[in-house]
C-alpha positions as CSV (number, residue, x, y, z in Angstrom):
1,M,-0.8,17.5,-8.4
2,A,-2.3,16.7,-11.8
3,R,-2.8,13.0,-12.6
4,T,-1.1,11.5,-15.7
5,K,-3.1,10.4,-18.7
6,E,-2.6,6.7,-17.7
7,E,-3.9,7.4,-14.1
8,L,-7.0,9.2,-15.5
9,L,-7.7,6.4,-17.9
10,E,-7.4,3.8,-15.1
11,K,-9.7,5.9,-12.9
12,L,-12.3,6.2,-15.6
13,A,-12.3,2.4,-16.0
14,E,-12.5,1.9,-12.3
15,D,-15.3,4.5,-11.9
16,V,-17.4,2.6,-14.6
17,V,-16.8,-0.8,-12.9
18,E,-17.8,0.6,-9.5
19,M,-20.9,2.4,-11.2
20,E,-19.8,5.7,-9.7
21,D,-21.6,7.8,-12.3
22,E,-20.8,11.2,-10.7
23,D,-17.1,10.2,-10.4
24,V,-17.1,9.2,-14.1
25,V,-18.3,12.7,-15.0
26,V,-15.6,14.4,-12.8
27,T,-12.8,12.2,-14.1
28,A,-13.9,12.5,-17.7
29,K,-13.9,16.3,-17.4
30,E,-10.5,16.3,-15.8
31,Y,-9.2,14.1,-18.6
32,L,-10.6,16.4,-21.3
33,D,-9.6,19.6,-19.6
34,A,-6.0,18.3,-19.5
35,G,-6.2,18.2,-23.3
36,Y,-6.2,14.5,-23.8
37,P,-8.0,13.0,-26.9
38,A,-11.7,12.2,-26.3
39,M,-11.6,9.0,-28.4
40,E,-8.7,7.6,-26.4
41,G,-10.5,8.4,-23.1
42,L,-13.6,6.6,-24.5
43,M,-11.8,3.5,-25.8
44,N,-9.1,3.1,-23.1
45,G,-11.1,4.3,-20.1
46,L,-14.9,4.0,-20.4
47,V,-15.0,1.0,-22.8
48,K,-12.3,-0.8,-20.8
49,G,-14.4,-0.3,-17.7
50,M,-17.5,-1.6,-19.4
51,S,-15.7,-4.7,-20.6
52,K,-14.8,-5.4,-16.9
53,A,-18.2,-4.7,-15.5
């Protein structure tokens, strides 16, 4: 089952916090392949994780 946009954003942030670089790549690809906006993934996923780390 495909994950929702919110689930993918949360997973991106979590992967960054946990420093799981390979998982970040996989999750980011899944997010982009689902057609979600790259900037939103960056700001609400990756940057959110960097802020917590």
